[in-house]
Structures are given as C-alpha cells and as structure tokens.
C-alpha positions in Angstrom: -30.5 -75.6 11.3 -30.0 -72.9 13.9 -32.2 -69.8 14.0 -31.5 -66.3 15.2 -34.9 -65.0 16.2 -35.0 -61.2 16.1 -38.4 -60.8 17.7 -40.3 -63.0 20.1 -42.1 -62.6 23.4 -42.3 -64.2 26.9 -44.2 -67.4 27.6 -43.8 -67.1 31.4 -46.8 -66.2 33.5 -44.9 -63.0 34.6 -44.0 -61.9 31.2 -46.7 -63.2 28.9 -47.6 -60.7 26.2 -51.4 -61.0 26.8 -52.6 -60.1 30.3 -56.4 -60.3 30.3 -58.9 -63.0 29.5 -60.1 -60.9 26.5 -56.5 -60.5 25.2 -55.8 -64.3 25.7 -59.0 -65.0 23.7 -57.6 -62.9 20.8 -54.6 -65.1 20.5 -56.8 -68.0 19.3 -58.8 -65.8 17.0 -55.8 -64.0 15.3 -53.0 -66.5 15.4 -54.9 -69.8 15.8 -52.9 -70.9 18.8 -53.9 -71.4 22.4 -52.2 -69.6 25.3 -49.8 -71.8 27.3 -47.6 -70.7 30.1 -44.0 -71.9 30.5 -41.8 -71.7 33.5 -38.5 -69.8 33.0 -36.7 -73.1 32.8 -39.1 -74.5 30.3 -38.9 -71.5 28.1 -35.1 -71.6 28.0 -35.2 -75.4 27.3 -37.6 -74.7 24.4 -35.2 -72.3 22.8 -32.4 -74.8 23.2 -34.4 -77.6 21.8 -35.0 -75.5 18.6 -31.4 -74.3 18.4 -32.6 -70.7 18.7 -30.9 -67.5 19.9 -33.6 -65.0 20.7 -34.2 -61.2 21.2 -37.2 -60.9 23.5 -39.8 -58.1 23.8 -42.0 -57.6 26.9 -44.2 -55.2 24.9 -47.1 -54.9 27.3 -45.0 -53.1 30.0 -44.8 -49.9 27.9 -47.6 -48.2 29.8 -46.5 -49.1 33.3 -45.1 -46.5 35.6 -41.3 -46.4 35.1 -40.4 -47.8 38.6 -42.7 -50.8 37.9 -41.4 -51.2 34.4 -37.9 -51.2 35.7 -38.6 -54.4 37.7 -39.6 -56.2 34.6 -36.6 -55.0 32.7 -34.4 -56.4 35.5 -36.4 -59.6 35.4 -35.5 -59.9 31.7 -31.9 -59.2 32.3 -31.6 -61.7 35.1 -33.1 -64.4 32.8 -30.6 -63.6 30.2 -27.7 -63.8 32.6 -28.9 -67.3 33.5 -29.4 -68.3 29.8 -26.9 -66.4 27.7 -26.7 -69.3 25.2 -30.3 -68.7 24.1 -31.1 -65.1 24.9 -29.1 -62.6 22.8 -30.9 -59.6 24.2 -34.1 -57.5 24.5 -36.2 -54.9 22.8 -37.3 -52.1 25.1 -40.6 -50.4 24.4 -41.2 -47.0 26.1 -43.8 -44.3 25.9 -41.9 -41.1 25.1 -44.6 -39.0 26.6 -43.1 -40.0 30.0 -40.3 -37.5 29.2 -36.8 -37.7 30.7 -37.8 -40.5 33.1 -38.4 -42.9 30.2 -35.3 -41.8 28.4 -33.2 -42.3 31.5 -34.7 -45.8 31.8 -33.5 -46.6 28.3 -30.1 -45.3 29.1 -30.0 -47.5 32.3 -31.0 -50.5 30.2 -28.2 -49.9 27.7 -25.7 -49.6 30.6 -27.0 -52.6 32.7 -28.2 -55.2 30.2 -25.9 -58.2 30.0 -26.1 -58.3 26.2 -27.9 -56.5 23.4 -30.7 -54.1 24.2 -32.4 -51.9 21.7 -35.4 -49.6 21.4 -38.6 -50.9 19.7 -40.9 -48.3 18.4 -44.5 -49.6 18.3 -46.2 -46.6 16.6 -49.6 -48.3 16.7 -49.3 -49.6 20.2 -48.0 -46.4 21.8 -50.1 -44.2 19.5 -47.1 -42.2 18.2 -45.7 -43.0 14.7 -41.9 -43.6 14.3 -41.6 -40.3 12.3 -42.7 -38.1 15.2 -39.9 -36.0 16.5 -40.7 -36.9 20.1 -38.7 -40.1 19.4 -35.6 -38.1 18.3 -33.8 -38.2 21.7 -34.1 -42.0 21.6 -32.8 -42.2 18.1 -29.8 -40.0 19.0 -29.0 -42.1 22.0 -29.2 -45.2 19.9 -26.8 -43.7 17.4 -24.5 -42.7 20.2 -24.6 -46.3 21.6 -24.3 -47.9 18.2 -27.6 -49.7 18.5 -30.3 -50.4 15.9 -33.9 -49.4 16.5 -36.8 -51.7 15.6 -39.8 -50.0 14.0 -43.1 -51.9 13.7 -45.0 -51.8 10.4 -48.0 -53.3 8.8 -51.1 -54.9 10.2 -50.8 -55.7 13.9 -52.6 -58.6 15.6 -53.2 -56.5 18.7 -56.8 -55.2 18.6 -57.5 -57.1 15.4 -61.2 -57.9 14.9 -62.3 -55.7 17.9 -64.6 -52.7 17.6 -62.4 -49.8 16.6 -59.4 -52.1 16.7 -59.2 -51.4 20.4 -58.3 -47.8 19.6 -55.2 -48.5 17.5 -54.6 -46.5 14.3 -53.1 -48.7 11.6 -51.6 -45.8 9.7 -49.2 -45.2 12.6 -47.5 -48.3 11.3 -47.2 -47.2 7.6 -43.8 -47.5 6.1 -43.8 -43.8 5.3 -42.9 -43.2 9.0 -39.9 -45.5 8.7 -38.8 -43.7 5.5 -39.1 -40.3 7.3 -37.0 -41.4 10.3 -34.4 -43.1 8.1 -34.0 -39.9 6.0 -33.8 -37.7 9.1 -31.2 -40.0 10.8 -29.0 -41.6 8.1 -26.6 -42.8 10.8 -29.4 -44.7 12.5 -29.7 -48.4 11.7 -33.4 -49.3 11.5 -34.9 -52.8 11.6 -38.4 -52.6 10.1 -40.5 -55.3 11.8 -43.4 -57.5 10.5 -44.6 -58.0 6.9 -45.9 -54.6 6.0 -49.3 -55.7 4.8 -51.2 -54.0 3.2 -48.3 -51.7 2.2 -45.8 -54.3 1.2 -44.6 -52.7 -2.0 -44.2 -49.4 -0.2 -42.0 -51.1 2.4 -39.9 -52.7 -0.4 -39.4 -49.3 -1.9 -38.2 -47.9 1.4 -35.7 -50.8 1.7 -34.4 -50.2 -1.8 -34.1 -46.5 -1.2 -32.7 -46.4 2.3 -29.5 -48.4 2.9 -29.9 -47.9 6.7 -33.1 -50.0 6.8 -33.3 -53.8 7.1 -36.3 -56.0 7.5 -37.5 -58.6 10.0 -40.5 -60.7 9.4 -42.1 -61.9 12.7 -45.7 -62.7 13.2 -46.6 -64.3 9.9 -46.3 -67.7 8.2 -44.0 -67.1 5.2 -46.6 -68.9 3.0 -48.8 -65.8 3.4 -46.2 -63.3 2.3 -47.0 -61.2 -0.7 -45.6 -62.4 -4.0 -43.5 -59.3 -4.3 -41.9 -60.0 -0.9 -41.1 -63.6 -1.8 -39.5 -62.4 -5.0 -37.3 -59.9 -3.1 -36.3 -62.6 -0.5 -34.8 -64.6 -3.4 -33.4 -61.5 -5.1 -32.3 -58.0 -4.2 -33.1 -58.1 -0.5 -31.8 -61.6 0.3 -29.0 -60.1 2.5 -31.3 -57.8 4.4 -34.1 -60.1 5.4 -34.0 -61.3 9.0 -36.0 -64.0 10.8 -38.5 -63.5 13.6 -40.9 -66.0 15.0 -43.2 -64.2 17.4 -43.1 -67.0 20.0 -45.2 -68.0 22.0 -48.2 -67.2 19.7 -46.2 -68.9 16.9 -43.8 -71.8 17.4 -40.5 -72.6 15.7 -41.5 -76.0 14.6 -44.2 -74.6 12.4 -42.7 -71.4 11.2 -39.3 -72.9 10.3 -41.0 -75.7 8.5 -43.1 -73.2 6.5 -39.9 -71.4 5.5 -38.5 -74.7 4.3 -41.6 -75.5 2.3 -41.5 -72.3 0.3 -38.8 -73.7 -2.0 -36.0 -71.2 -1.1 -32.5 -72.6 -1.7 -30.3 -73.6 1.2 -28.2 -70.5 0.9 -31.2 -68.2 1.1 -32.7 -70.1 4.1 -29.4 -69.9 6.0 -29.2 -66.2 5.3 -32.7 -65.5 6.5 -32.8 -67.9 9.4 -29.5 -66.9 11.0 -26.6 -65.6 8.9 -28.1 -62.1 8.1 -29.0 -61.6 11.8 -25.6 -62.7 13.0 -24.0 -60.2 10.7 -26.5 -57.5 11.6 -26.0 -57.8 15.3 -22.4 -58.9 15.1 -23.6 -62.0 17.0 -21.1 -64.4 15.4 -18.2 -62.7 17.2 -20.2 -62.8 20.4 -20.4 -66.6 20.2 -23.8 -67.2 18.6 
C-alpha cells in the first residue's frame, strides 16, 4: 500500500532534525530509535522502497538568519527537483519576529519551490501560539496562494524530559489556538498536526466545529492514540484524518504496520494512509 506522508524530516547529515549530541540523545529517550544519517540518494531510495510520497520539514532552521535559512530551503528544493516522484513538497517554519524579511522568504519559497510549499506554525518551538495576530500576514498570504497551513498541537517530543522542557511552553500547542485562528480566517485551510495529547477531546471538538480544519497524526504509534480518537477515525472524521510518519525518528515499516494492526477496515486504512491526503493536496491530479 502506498502512503502519502504529510510530515517527516530529513535524515541527511545536512538536514537532520537534531543538531547537537544532547538533542541526538533525546531521540533515543523519547522515540526509542537511534540516530542514523542517510545520504541524499539513500533517503530518496528509502521513500521509494516504502512507496511513500512525502512532505518534508527542516524545522531546526527556523532560528537561522534568513540568508542562511534560504540556503537550506534551496537545498530542499534541489532535492525535490531530483526526486519528484517521492518528494511532494515542504513545510517552511519561520520566526515572524524577523518581520518582513521572513515574510518575503515565505513568498520567495512559494514562488520558487518546484512543488507544494506551505507554512508550518510551531507555536511551542517558536514560542508564539498559532492564535497570535503576528501570524496574520502569513495566513493572508497562504489564503491568497491557496495553500494550507500546518499548526502543531499536543505534546512535543522536543525538550521532553529536560529541566523546564528546554524552555518550551506546552500550552502554546493547545487546540484553542487552532480554533481561534480557524474562526478568524474561515478561508484558511488548517492542518492540525500531531495527536493533541493531553487535549485530544478538545481537538476533536475543534475538528467537528470548524470545517476548515483537518488533522494529521505524525509522531505517534497509532496504538497509543486515545480511544476517542480511534473512534473518530472509524466514524465522523474518517475523511479528514491524514497520515504522517515523522521519519527518521520513526520508520514506515513500523508505523504502517501499527496502523494495520489496529483493526481498521481496508477502506479506512486507504483513506488515512493516502486517499485523504491526495484529495487534500490535490495530489492525485499531480501524479501521486
């Protein structure tokens, strides 16, 4: 079965999500996997082996000076040009406190990316929740360009188990911030990202109330989803749940198998693993 992976990261040495020895050690503690670097060719081959089309997120570049960040964006776009069969696009994470320079870089990425590119709002990682009006110019640009925005929610593995959580404030990822942004911008298509533990029922309420919000579930094994989420996957939200893996900290072989072991019917599995995302991103027409 093919997969449309709505959120994963880079396994190359240049793009690897964790940069320091301390961060690499956290991968083993939080996700139970060991860091392993891939060459660009190996990473593309891994996606092909698993019949995956992927949207990648550099994530860690968000605090770089814009000229340095631009080099990594161009690195990502070059990789996609070489591997269009497996890389559908990219999520761009920016710090809106960088002002017009950051907004111009987002505009440049929209114009120059060889495929899909969208904004990812990491309220916890940047320290500014998705409801803050500082994001509004990015939301308006996304509406103008017809692009969805990914908004992270729930418990993040970044900083987990460290004193003070490495300074991250979990509440910046509360579903209330997605609800507020969705209400303020009804034209904006929002893709909530990660199981929203410990606010799973609140996230379900937002999904039921706001038609412009869908849900992507990277970073967790589906066996650990809350019972209420498992029920909604089989029921009311089966057409609005999208698959995410969180490669390389998690791998397709295990995550897809866990989805299959949960007892969902074949129709539900196909919707979650690729059909819903293909419809959401109009990927089928683009040759997915």
